[in-house]
N, C-alpha and C positions, 0 to 999 in steps of 0.2 A: 630755707624755703621748703615747704611741703607740697609735693606734687598732688594733683587731684586723682589721677589714675593709680590704682593698686599695682598695675603692671609697670609703672615707672620706677625702675630701680637704678639702672645704669644711665648716666647722663654725662653730657659735655657742657661746659660753661659757654655762653654766647661770648664771642670775641670782645676782649677788653676795649678795643677801639670803637666797636659798635655801641657798647654800653656807655662809653664816654660821649658819644655823639647824641645818644638818647637823653642822657643827663643834660647835655648843653641845650637841647631843644626845650626841655622843661625849664631850665634856668632862664633861658631867653624869653620864652612865652609868659612866664609867670614871675618875671624879675620884680615887678612892683608889689607882689603879694608875698614874696618869700620871707621878708623881714628877718634877714640874718640866718635863715635856715638853709641847710645844705641838702641837695638832692643826691640820693644814692640809688644807683641802678644796678640790678642784678638779673641775670637770666640764665636759664638752662634749657637744653633740648634733650628730650628723651626719645626713645624709639617711636612712641605714639603720641607725644605731648610736647607743646612748646609752652614754657613758663617764664613769665616776666614780672619783676617787681620793681616799682618806683617808690622810694621812701623819702621821707623828710625828717631831718633831725637838726639839732643845734649842737655846737661844740659844747662839750662837757655836760651834756644832758643825756640821761639814760633813755628817755622816751623817744621812740621812732614811730611815725605814722606811715604805714606801708599800704600801697594800692597794688594788688596782685591780679594777674590774669592768666588763665590757662585756656589753651585751644588745642583741639585734636590736630595731630600732625601725621601725614602720611608722605614719606620721602618720595614715593613714586608719582604722586599727583599734586603735591603742594609746593609752591615756591616759598622758600623760608623767608626771604626778604619781604614778600608781600604779606605773609602772616605776621611778621614782626611789625610792619607798618600798621596793619589792622589792629593788633594788640596795643600798640602805642596810642593809637587814636582812642581806643576804648578807655585805657587808663587815663589818657588826657581828659576825657569827659568827667571821670570820677574826680580827678585832681581839681579840675575847674569848679565843680560843684562844691568840693571841700573848701576851696579858697574863698568861695562866695558865702558859704554857710557851713562853718566848721562842725556844727552840731547835727548835720545831716546823718541819718542812720544808714550805714552801709552794711552789707552782709559781712559777718565775721567767719563764715564758712562758705565753701564754694557754692555760688548760686548761678544757675544758667540764665543766659539772656540771648535773645535773637537780635542780631545787629547785621544789617545788610544781607539778610538771608543766611547768615552763618551763626552757629551756636558758639558762644564764648562763656566762660565761667569766670566770675569776678568775686573778689573778697577783699577785706582789709585785715591787717594784722598789726601788731605792735612789737614784733621781734626786732631786737637791735642787732643789725648786721655786724657791726664791729665787735660787739660782745660775743656773738656766735663764732666769729672767725677766731677770736682769742681763745675761747673755750675749746674749739676744735684743735687749735694748735697745742694747747696744754694736754689734750687727750690723745695727741698724735693721730688725729683723724683728718688732718688737712693734707691734701695732695695737690701738687701742681701739675699733674698729668692731664692729658686731654680728656680721658674718659674716667669718670668718678664712679666709685662703687663697683669697679671691675676687678675682681680678684682672679679672673681666669687667664688673662693673656695680656701681652704687650700690644699696643695699637700703633700702627703706622698713621701719621696724619693724613696721608693721601687716601688711605683705606677708609678712615673715618669720614672724610669729606664725601666720598663716594657713597658710603652707607647712608649719610644724611641727605644726599642729593644736592650737595652744594658744589658748584663748579667755580673754578677760578675765572 
């Protein structure tokens, strides 16, 4: 996944459980249209950006259709869960349009849209998530840490939550 903002370097993955819940929402709402395809959900939170991808793929197929959204994030004023719900709704609209008309032209680079008075950036891609993970593993670029691309220091999970404005 490629962030929209140039300042987006260090990131943390969205919690696995949350991504599984988002996948389940798409699987339930589009069960009649999936036709054997699997929903893949990935997300990252950067210092100033929230990024979410919902993809569709079939087993043993290389092709993956992704719907991606990026929204500005400010830990001091934004509620992360509300932003995630907003982003999921926007991706859900793209997903629904795709299911009804697969030939719909979607932007292949970040395109801004105004939704409910907020600016969101949307795009589609065809990056295969599983292949990218395997390539990262082969190149020793995969990390299981909470903060990715951070070569400066060790991070305490409680400190990270505080920095992101997430409370238990």
